[in-house]
N, C-alpha and C positions, 0 to 999 in steps of 0.2 A: 504493500500500500504506500510505498515511498517513505516509510518511517525508518530512520536509522535505529538499529538495535545495538546497544552497548552492553558488554559483559564486564561488570566491575570485578576487580581482583578478589574480593571477598567471596564471590560465587565459587571460585575454585576451592577455597577452604571448606565451605559448607558441602560442596559436592563430594570431596574426599571423606568428610565426616559422615555424611549420609550413607555413602557406599560402604564405608567401614562398619557402621552400626548395623546395616542390613546384613552384611556378610558374616559378622561375628555375633550378632544378637538376634534380630527378628527372624531371619530366614532359617537358621538352625533350629529355632524353637518351632516354627511352623512346618518346616519340611526337613525332618531329621534324616540322617543317613547319607547325605550328599557329600561330595568332595569339596575341599577348600576352594579349588579353582571354580567349581560350579557356583558356590556361594558368592564368590567375588564377581563372577560374570553376571549373576542375578542382581547383585548390589549395584554394579555400575550401570547395567541396563535400566534398573528401576530409577536410579538417580537421573538418568537422561530423560526418562519418561516424565519424571516429576517436573524438571525445569522446562521441558518442551510444553508441558501442560500449563505451566505458569506463563510462558510466552503467549500461548493461545488465549489464556485468560486476559492478559493485558491487551492483546490485539482486539479482543471483543470490545473493551472500553474504547480503544482508539478508533475502531470502525464507527461506532455510534457518534463519537466526537467529530470525526472528519465528515461524516454524512450530514451533520448539522452545522458545518462551517467552522468548527473549532480546530485550529492547527495543533498538531502534536510534534513537539520538538524532537523527541526520541523516546525509546523504551529502554530502561536500564534494568538488567537482571543483576541482583546483588544478594547479600547475605540473607535477608528476610524474604526473598522472593523476587518481586518485580514491581516497577512503577512506570506508569505512562506520564511523561512530563509534558503538560500542557502549557503553552505560552500565555493562555488566558483562561480564566474560570468561566463556566457556563453562567449566563445571565438569566436563565429560566429554571425554576425549581423542578419543573417536569422533566427537563432535559438532564438535570443532574441525577434525578432518580433513575431514569432510563440508562444513563451511562454507568452508574454505580451497579445497578442490578444485572447488567449484561455480564459482568465478570463471574459472579457466583453461578448464574444460570449456565454459562458456558462450562464451568467446572463440573456442575451436576450432569450436563450433557456428555462430557468426556467420560465421567464416571460410569454413566449408563452404557455407553458404547463399549468401553473396556470390560465392564462386567458381562455384557452379552457375549463378547469374544471369549472371555474366561470360561463362561458356562459351556459354550459350544465346544471349545477345545478340550475342556475337561471331559465332556462326554465322549469326545473322539480319542481320549487318552494321549493327548499331545505330551511332549517332553515337559517335565516339571519346571525346567528353567523358563519355559515360555508362559505356562499357566501362572507360575509364581509372580513373574513380572507383571502380567496383566492383572492379577488379583491385587497386587500392591498398588498398581496405577489406579485401579478403580477405587480402592479404599482411600488413598491419599487425596484423590480429587474430590471425593465426597467430604472428607475432612476439611480440605481447603475451601470448598464452597460453603460449608457450614460455619467455619471459623470466620470467613469474610463477611458473613451475614450478621455477626455480632454488632449490636448498635453502638460500636465504639469508634468514634472519629479518630483517624482518617481511614479506617477500614471501609470496605464497600457498604456494609450495613450501617455504619455511622453516617456515610454520605446519603444513603437512602433516608435515614432518620432525620438528618439535617434538611434534606430537600422537602420532606413531608412537613416539618415544622415551618420551613420557609414558605411553603405554599399556603399554609394556614394563616400565618401571621403577616407575611409580606415583608418581614424584617430579616435580612440576611445576617447581620451582626448578632442580633439576639438569638437567632436560631443556631448560629455557630457556637455562641457561648454556652447555650444549653446542651448542645451535642458534646462540647468539650467537657462539661461537668460530668455527663454520663460516662464519657471515655475515661475520665480520671478515676471514677468509682470502679470501673472495670479493671483498669490498670492496677489500682491498689489491691483489689481482690486477687488478681493474678499474681502479683508479686508476693503477697502474703501467702498464697497457696504454694508458690514456688519455694519460698523459704521453709515452709512447713515440710514440703517433700524432701528438701535437702536435709533438714534436721532428722527426719525419719529414715534416712539412708538412700533415697533415690536422688543422688547428686546430679546426674546428667539431665534427667527430665526436669528436675526442679530448677536447675540453672536455665534451661531453655524457657521455662515459663516465666522466670524472673526477667530475663532479657526481653521476651515478647511484651511483658507488661510495661517495662520501661520504654520500649519502642512505641507502644500505643500512646503512652502519656506524652512522650516527647513529640510525636507526630501531631497529636491533637493541639498542643500548645503552639507549635510552629504554624499549623494551618490556621489557627485563630489569629495569630499575628499577621499572616499573609492576607487573610480576609479583611482585617481591619485596615491594613495599608491600602489594599485594592479598593475598598469602598471609599476611603478618604480621598484617594487620587482620581476616582472616576469623574470624568468630565473636565479635569484640569489639564490645560495645555502647557507644554514646557515653556512657551513664550511668556506665560504669566508669572512664573516663579524663577526664571533664570536671573543671574546676575548680569546687569547690563554694562556697568562701568568696569570694564575688564582691563587689567594691566597685561601688556604683551611684552615679549622679550625679543631682541634682535637675534638672528641666527649665529652671528659671529661672537657672541658673548661666551666667555669661558665658563666652565662648570664652577670654578672657584668664585668668579664674579657673581654667578647666579646664587650661590649659597650666601655670600656676604651681603649682596644688594637686594636680594629678593626673599629667599626662604627664611633667613634669620630675622628679618625686620617686617615682613608682610605676613598677614594671617592666612595666606592661600597655600594650597598644596599642589598647585599646577598652574601653568601659564601657556597661552597660545604663542607660537613662534610665528612672527609676521615680518615680512619684508616687502616694502613698497605696496602695502595694502593687500598683499597676497598671503593667504594662510599656508604656511609650510608644514606645520605639525603641532603637536601638543607635548609640552614638557611637564613631566610629573616628578614628584619627590622620589618615587621608586626608581625612575630612570637615572636620576642624579645620584641616588644612593648606590647604584650598581657600579659607578665609576670608581676605580681604585684611587686612594688619596694622592698617590704620586702622579696620577694622570690628570688631576682636576685643573691644573694650570694650563694644560694644553688642549684637552678635549673641549669642544664647543657645543653650544645648544643644538646646532644642526646635526651633530654626530650622535647625540644621545636622545633626541626627541623621537616621539612616535610620529611617523610620516602621516600627512593628511590623507585620509581615505574615509569611506563611509563608516568604518568601525568607530571612529572617534568623533564623528559629526552627526548632528540631528537637526531636522527642520523645526522651526518654532511652532508649527501646527500639530506636531506629534504629541500624543497624550503623555502625561507624566508617568502613567502606569507603564506604558511601553518603554519609556526611557529607563525606568527602574529595572525592568526585565533585561534591557539591553546592557545596562551596566553590570548586572550579575552575570550575563552570558559572556561578555567580553572581559570581565574582571577589571573594570575601570571604575575609578571613583569620580570621574567628571567627563563631560562631553562638551564639545564646542557646538554652539547653536548658530547655524549658518543659513543663508538663503542666497541662492545664485552665486555662491562662492564668496560672499561677504559675511564677515563675522558680526553677529548681532549680540552675542553674549556667551555665557558659559553656565552650565548647570552641573551641580555637584550632588553627591549623595546627601550631603548636609542640607542642601536646598530642599530635597525631597522629604527628608525627615522633619525639617522645620514646618513644611507645608502640612504634613500629616499631623504633627503635634498641634499646630495652630487650629486646624479644622476640628480636631478632637476636643481641644479646650473650648472652642466656640460651639461645640455640639452641632457641627455642620455635617450633613450627609453628602451623598453624591449630588452634583449639579447637572442639570440637563445639558446635553451636547448642543453646541451652537448650530443653528440651522444652515449657516453658510460657512465655507472655509474662512478661517481667520488668519490675518497677516498682521505683523507688528508695524506695518507701514501702509500708507495708502498708495495704490498704484498710480503712477503718473505717466504722461506721454514721454517717449524717448526724446533725449536731448534736453529735458527739463529736470534732470535729476543730478544729484551729487551724493557723495558718501561721507558719513561722519568720520572725522580724522581719528576718533578714539575707538568707537565700537564697530564702524563699518556699516551702520544702518543706512538705508536709502532715504534721502531727504530731497525736498524740492529746492530749486535754486532760490537763494535769498534767505534760507533758514539760518538764524543767528546762533541758536542753541539747540543741540540735539535733544528731542523729547524723550529719548530712551536712556541716555547716559549723562545728560545735562552738560556735555562738553561744549565749550564755545567753538564756533566754526569760523575760520578765517574768511574775510569778506573781500 
């Protein structure tokens, strides 16, 4: 479906653990009298079936999302199973319920299919290695589907629960908070039960339950924070919250000069590199820090900057929520706000956090989207424009002071 699938390194650890536990524990108890090689073959095959099932489970979520216009960045298979990474959350409670329910339903379907094959091959007296693998696959998919239906956010059941509350109340934040509280109760019960199992001698199973309980609690809290941030930034354009009065640096400035003249005396963690009005790149504290001390007197801003490209720039009409996602995806703390190659401002992660905090303090929810595309300047006819000497914004001929950065313009 055009979705990248990433295998996290922790998957290999749990893959080996599952194969080992099946080969030395579960399978010898269920099917005694087989050789060690056979047990290991069953364990490895069963682990493959498990993670293939998890992948199909996640693909079912992704299929519903893409069918309804929600982009999926990638699917990651990791220690606890898998996750479909959406670049935006569903804005309709009914869609969230359908997306969430698709995973467990797919797991139950896989369980039914594997159980049917297990039954038919058992009647046909197929080799034990085959029937054992099918039987385990059917069982583990049934368990996977049932576990995901627990009303613990962010499990699928928790998302169904939140979507139901959201549909009834119309309040996403309150529904998420309520789902998070239920998740915390489940997680505490699981961790308590896990510790009890460890005390009574079942160390491995008890440890798994404790870790799963912690995972549910952590995931619920993270999802609540993401929902609050997303709701606070909904409808906010980056042009509204960007810093307009931007200090820039020339490309020939040495790293040592940057440190002494900018980073040590200015409160900013990054600067655009500009020459003759052209944006060359973005200079960040991380890029300066990477330069060895002995090279700081010779290395220049041009050599250590991030070159200007779409990764470090954004238009003023882009939503603040999309900018937050882009910063996380590109691992950047700031982006240059540009239009037609001219610098209008800079937006940082701090700008986003201040906007979120301010809207929460003022009890502001999401604001409606503007009916028309918004621009920080009024279009004018060609030949009647000039550009601000400080921020690069487009101005009409005769403008004495830039309305965006308040810089005086030469006449």
